[in-house]
C-alpha positions as CSV (number, residue, x, y, z in Angstrom):
1,M,-150.6,-16.8,10.2
2,Q,-150.3,-14.7,7.1
3,A,-147.0,-15.3,5.2
4,P,-145.1,-12.2,4.1
5,G,-146.3,-11.0,0.7
6,N,-149.7,-12.8,0.9
7,P,-152.7,-10.7,0.3
8,S,-154.9,-9.9,3.2
9,A,-158.0,-10.8,1.1
10,V,-158.7,-12.4,-2.2
11,H,-161.4,-11.9,-4.9
12,R,-163.0,-15.1,-6.4
13,V,-165.0,-14.8,-9.7
14,F,-168.2,-16.8,-9.9
15,E,-171.3,-17.0,-12.0
16,E,-174.7,-16.3,-10.4
17,G,-176.5,-19.4,-9.5
18,K,-173.4,-21.6,-9.4
19,P,-171.1,-22.5,-6.5
20,K,-168.4,-20.0,-5.7
21,F,-165.8,-22.5,-4.6
22,Q,-166.2,-25.6,-6.7
23,L,-163.2,-27.6,-7.8
24,R,-163.4,-28.9,-11.3
25,K,-161.9,-32.2,-12.5
26,G,-158.1,-31.9,-13.0
27,E,-157.8,-28.6,-11.1
28,E,-155.2,-28.4,-8.3
29,G,-156.7,-25.2,-6.9
30,L,-159.2,-22.4,-7.3
31,S,-158.2,-19.1,-9.0
32,V,-158.4,-16.0,-6.9
33,F,-156.9,-12.5,-7.2
34,D,-155.1,-10.3,-4.7
35,A,-157.8,-8.0,-3.4
36,D,-155.1,-5.6,-2.1
37,M,-153.8,-5.0,-5.6
38,L,-156.8,-5.2,-7.9
39,L,-160.2,-3.5,-8.1
40,D,-163.4,-5.4,-8.7
41,D,-163.9,-3.7,-12.1
42,E,-160.4,-4.5,-13.3
43,I,-161.2,-8.2,-12.8
44,L,-164.8,-8.4,-13.9
45,A,-164.0,-6.6,-17.2
46,N,-162.1,-9.8,-18.2
47,F,-164.8,-12.3,-17.5
48,R,-168.2,-13.2,-18.9
49,P,-170.9,-10.6,-18.5
50,G,-172.9,-11.2,-15.4
51,S,-169.9,-12.7,-13.5
52,R,-169.6,-11.6,-9.9
53,L,-167.0,-11.4,-7.2
54,T,-166.9,-12.7,-3.7
55,T,-164.1,-11.2,-1.6
56,Q,-162.9,-13.1,1.5
57,P,-160.2,-12.4,4.0
58,L,-157.2,-14.7,3.8
59,R,-157.5,-15.7,7.5
60,F,-161.1,-16.8,6.8
61,I,-160.0,-19.1,4.0
62,E,-157.2,-20.4,6.2
63,S,-159.7,-21.2,9.0
64,F,-160.9,-24.1,6.8
65,G,-157.4,-25.6,6.7
66,L,-156.8,-24.2,3.2
67,K,-153.8,-22.3,1.9
68,I,-153.2,-19.9,-1.0
69,K,-150.3,-20.2,-3.4
70,K,-149.0,-17.6,-5.8
71,T,-149.4,-18.9,-9.4
72,R,-149.3,-17.3,-12.9
73,G,-152.7,-16.3,-14.2
74,D,-154.0,-17.4,-17.6
75,G,-151.9,-15.9,-20.4
76,N,-155.0,-14.5,-22.0
77,L,-155.6,-12.2,-19.0
78,P,-154.0,-8.7,-18.7
79,Q,-150.6,-8.5,-17.1
80,S,-151.9,-7.1,-13.9
81,L,-154.3,-10.0,-13.4
82,Q,-151.6,-12.5,-14.3
83,E,-149.2,-11.0,-11.8
84,N,-151.8,-10.9,-9.0
85,H,-153.2,-14.4,-9.4
86,W,-153.2,-16.9,-6.6
87,E,-154.9,-20.3,-6.0
88,I,-156.7,-21.7,-3.1
89,R,-155.0,-25.0,-2.4
90,P,-155.4,-27.8,0.0
91,G,-153.7,-27.6,3.4
92,D,-150.7,-29.7,4.3
93,A,-151.4,-33.5,4.0
94,M,-155.0,-32.8,2.9
95,T,-156.4,-35.4,0.5
96,R,-158.4,-34.3,-2.6
97,N,-161.6,-35.4,-0.8
98,Q,-160.7,-33.4,2.3
99,F,-159.9,-30.5,0.0
100,K,-163.3,-30.7,-1.6
101,D,-165.0,-31.0,1.8
102,A,-163.1,-27.9,3.1
103,L,-164.2,-26.0,-0.1
104,N,-167.8,-27.1,0.5
105,S,-167.6,-25.9,4.1
106,L,-166.2,-22.5,2.8
107,E,-169.1,-22.3,0.3
108,D,-171.6,-22.9,3.0
109,A,-170.0,-20.3,5.3
110,V,-170.0,-17.5,2.6
111,K,-173.4,-15.9,2.6
112,E,-173.7,-13.3,-0.2
């Protein structure tokens, strides 16, 4: 169930030819942006040329046992991106390996 104030969908920036939902060493979650508040162009203008977005409904992400958590975006990003930054995080009691497995399942399910 969507918590109050949560976006209905989120944008995830990725590079062509690379996984869209890959957790890097030391990361607690994956950066995403509130799709209800930001346009594609607002986000992509602040990332490497050639970066792309995938936009997924929150309930689709949650269907893999994942959650999203409001976090402060990178200080180098414009204010609007910092304020509308979230992270995909593991579900309750999910181990890091289970989190990675859930992200892999999400990756496999997203056909773009």
